[in-house]
N, C-alpha and C positions, 0 to 999 in steps of 0.2 A: 476365449468365450463359445459358447455354445451356437451354434448357426440356429436362426427360426425355423419351423414349417414352414411359414407364409409369413409376408410383410404386415402388419398389423394383427396378424390373430389371435397374437398374447396380448394385446389390449381388451379382446372382448371379455376374459374372465375376472376382470379387475372390475369392470365398470357393472355391475347387476343390482348397486341400490336403488330404493327409491329417490334419493337425491340425485342420482346419474339422469332417471328418465324425467325428471325432472327439468334440468339442464339443456339435457336433448330437446324438448320441448321448446327451448328458448331459442335454439340454433339456427333455425328456419327464420326466426323474424330478424335475427342480427343477419343473418344472410339478405334477406326484402333492402334491412335499411344499407347495407353493403351497393347493394345493386341499382337501388333510389341513388346515391351521392356519386356514383361511378357509371361513367359513358359507358363503359364495357362489358358493364355488368358481374366484373369477376374482381373481388377484393383483391387487396395486393398484401406482396407481402408484410407490410408494415403493419395491414388490418390484422392479419393474422398474427403475427408477432403479439399485438398489443391484446388481440382477444384473448391469448393462451396467459399473456402474463395475467390478465384479470382474474383469472379463474381461484377460486377461494380453497381447492383441495387438489392432491395430485392425479386423483380418477377425472377431475373436470379438466384438466389441461388434458390430460390424455385425450381424451373423449372429443376435443374442440380440435387439437389435431390430428384425429381420425378424422374427423366429419368434413374439417379441410380438404385431406386428401380426397375425397369421394367428391367435391363440387368440381364441374365442367370446366375445363382450361386453367385450372389450378394447379398449378405443381411443388413441391415445397423445399424449400432452399437451406444453403445453411441457418440464414437466419432465423429461419422456423424451425428447425431444430435445434438451433442452439437457446431460442426462447423455452422449449419443451425442458432441455434439459437444464435449464436454473432453474424451473419448477419444481422438478422434481430434486434436484440436490437440495432445494429450500424444505423438502417434506422425508429427505432422507431415502428418493429411493432409488439406491447409486445400481441393486441389482436391476432398476429399468431401463436405468442410464447405460450401463454396459448391454444391453439387450438391445438397444436403438443404436450405439458406436459402431457394433457390430454389422446390421444392417447398413449402414448407411451405405457402404461400397454399393450395393445392389440396389439399393433405394434410388439413391440420386445420382450413381455412376461416378462418384469420388467419394477418397475417407474425411472424418471429419477435420477441419481445418482448426489452425493450430488458437483461434478463439473459442472454439468448443472445449477445446483440451482445456484453456484456461477457464473456461467454465467450470470447469469438473476440477481443479484445481482447486479453487476458489471456494465448489461448493465441501468438495471435504476435507479443508482447513477448517470451514465453518462448525462443521462435524466432529474435529479435532482428531480425527483419523488420520492419523500421521504418517504412518508405513504405506497409508494407499496412495496420500499428494504425491511420496516418491515415489511409487509404481508407478504414475502415470507419465514418468520418462520412458516406461519400458513398455507401456500403449504406446507413446507416443513414436517410439522406434517399430511398432509393427506397422505404420500405419504412412511412417516417413522415413526415409533414411536417415536425416539428424535430426532431432528434436531441433526445433528451433530457439532463439535464443530469448523471445518471448514466452514457451514454456520454462525453460530454466530459470529466468529471473521469480515468475509465478510461484513455483515452486518455492524457490530461495525467500521470498517474500513470506512466504507462511512458516517453513522453517525458523527465519530468523524471530517471528513474533511469539513462535510457539516455545523454542530453544536454541538459544544462539548457539552450542558448542557441537549440536546434532547442523545447524547451520552451516559452522565452521565445516565440518568436515562434509558435509555435503558440497560445498565449495569446491573445497582440495581433491576430494577422489570422486565425483561425479563431475564437476563442469571441467575442472582447468587437464582434465584425463582426459575428454572427449572433445577437444578442440572449439572450445567456448569462446575464447580466446580469439581466434577466425572469424569467427562468427560475429564477434563484439566491432570487430574492424571492418567486416562487408556494411554491419547494419549502421556504424555508426560514423561512418568514413573517416578513419581516423581515429583522432580524438575527441570529433565534436561528438554532442549528440546524449542523450539523458543518462543518468545513475549508475555508473557500472555494477556490476552483482559483486564486487569487493567491495564497495561501498555501503550495500546493504549491508553487508557482514561487519564493516565499521561502524556503521547506524545502530545497529542491534547490541552491539558490546558497550559503543557509549551511552545509551539507553539504560544501561545497567551498571554504569558508573565505571565500568571495566576499560580505564582509560589508558594504563599501562599496556595492557592487552592490545589495546584498538591499535596502537604504535607501531608494537610487536608485529602486529599481522599486517600492516602497512609494510612495514619495511621488508617483510618477507616476500611482497608483490613487488619489489623494485626487478627481477628481473623480468617478469611477466610485460611488467606497464613499467618503463624504464622512465619515461618523460614526466608522465602524468604523478608517479610516486616520488620520483628524482623533485619534483617541483614541489609536491606535498611538504617534503621535508628538508627543504631547503627556504618555506616559508617559518617552519617550526623555529625552526634552527635561527634564523631570523628574530625571530619573536622571543627565545628564549634570552638572546641576546639583549635584546631590548631594541633592536632594530625595526619598529613600527611600519616606516617610512617605507626600507626595503622589502618587508615584507608584503607591506599593502601594493606597493607595485608589483612583485609578481604572480600577487593575487588579480590584479585588475587587467594583467598581460592575459595569467590562463583562461579568463574568463572573457576578454575578448575574441579570444583564438576558438570560443566553443566550449570551453573545458569548463568540467564542475567540481569543486575544489570535496575533497573528501569533507565530514562532518568534526573529526578533529581539529579543520584546519580555522573553520569557523569559529569550535569554540575558542581554540588556542587566541585568534584575533581580535574575538568580543574579550576575553579575559585580559590580553597585550594592553586595547585600545583604555580600558577601565582603570588598570594600574596606570596608566599614563596621564588620567585625567579627560581622555578624550570620550568620554562617555556619549554625545552624540553619533561618533563614527562607530562606538562600538553596537549601538541602537540600529544603523543604518545597515551594518554586515548580519546582525542577527534577523532585519525584515527580509535580507538578500537569502539568507540561511534557510527561511519560512518557505520562500516562493520556489526553493528548488527542491521544495518536501522532507529537508530536515525540519524537525520541532525543538526547541531547545529543552532538554529536562532543569530541573528547579534548581541546579547546582549555578549554571549559567545563568538564568536569570536574576539566583540571587547576586551573580559577581556585576552586572548592572544596575539592581538595586543599593548595593554598597557602593558604587561609581556617583549617584545620584547623590546619596546620603551623604558622600563626604565633599560633594561641591555643596550640601545646604539645601538640595533641588529636594525635600522631603515630598512635597506635593504630587510631582514627578514620579518618583518611588509609588507614590501608592497610586498612583493611577494606572501607572505597570503593572502592579499587583494587581490592581480589581479587573485592569483586563484578564489577565491571567486565570485568576477565579473566574469570570466572567465567562471563557474557554471551554470550563472543563475543570483548571489544574487546581488540584490545593494548597497552598505553601507550606511550607513547611518549618522550624521551628527558627530556622536560620535566617529567613523572609523576614519574620515578625519580629525579630532581634533585629535588626538592621533599620525597620521602621522606628522602634520605639529609639534605639539609640541616638536615631536621625530627629526624632522629635526632641529627645530631651538637650540633644546639642543645641538645638532651636530655641530653646527654651519655653515650649511649647508642654508641660508637663500633663497637663489637663489632656488633650490627645494620647499623649504617652499611656496613659494610665490608662484610657479607653483602648488604646488597642490592644493594650498587656491584657486587658480585661475577656475582648475578645479572643485572645489563643486560649486562656481557661476553657471560654465558654464550649470553643470549636473542637475543643480535648483534639488540640491538629498530633499530625502523624508525618512524621517523613514522607516525599513525594519519593517514586524513585522512578513517574512515571513522565511523559512527554508533553509537552505545554501544545494542547491541542484544540 
């Protein structure tokens, strides 16, 4: 990145519009308001952060930041830099962001922290600048000896949403080859903590209904995470054999110890409970699945719908589907077929006809997205 000739001098050329001059005139009034609300007469970091985030243009956010830097006794922090970078990313001023990052070690006496780099990753992700998202890893390496697990995970999260195959490649070639496993152990204290990076990849495959590939990927992780993967595979094996009580016992033990199951474990348990007629248990597992950040795809929800309908609880199935629609997910043809058949079995042909006409009216399509 090119070095700046002088801190903040680059902002002046970008701020010559009439709108900016109007904005500048309002800043002293805002500062006066801060003075009246603060015994010290100096705005806090939070004041400046909110002021930057409230601006309606990149230019106004930049000038607010520059104005604050000239206030007596006020010094910018990682938080105010992060607010400005967030606004610049929103307006796709990534070149200016790079200049800011380059200036930070001199201006603050410290490099940008991981939260700032995560903000950049997410901004590039929203702009769908995927190659640049991956390059943030190199940028992080210039400021830190080793990029943090949080930075790795933020990049992986963007890739999972954009291209699951690219995410798998990044995980294997970048994360596993740079000691991420050790970072995970340090940050999680062993098996405890948040969803692991490999679970993010599994989740991406699950959302695309690529369950066989997800299982294959999970198996390949066994050498790296033997305890967690072994338990997951044990649960899946019990489910396949119809031993749901044993599967749930291992799952509960893992949960008590602070572990988080993979999404395919949740999916397998839900389907297994539905086949056994234990629909309420399936709903409980699905709720736990959502709590941990996994949202079931339509095929998983359909398993629960089918379980309710097979027990004659069409009203419960309908309520679940309405809740699903309320959360922004459109059911597929299979969802409606389950309800229609359920109403017919209950002798409620009128409701079946009404639901069938709704299918035609909505021109339903198959949804591979998640229940959100």
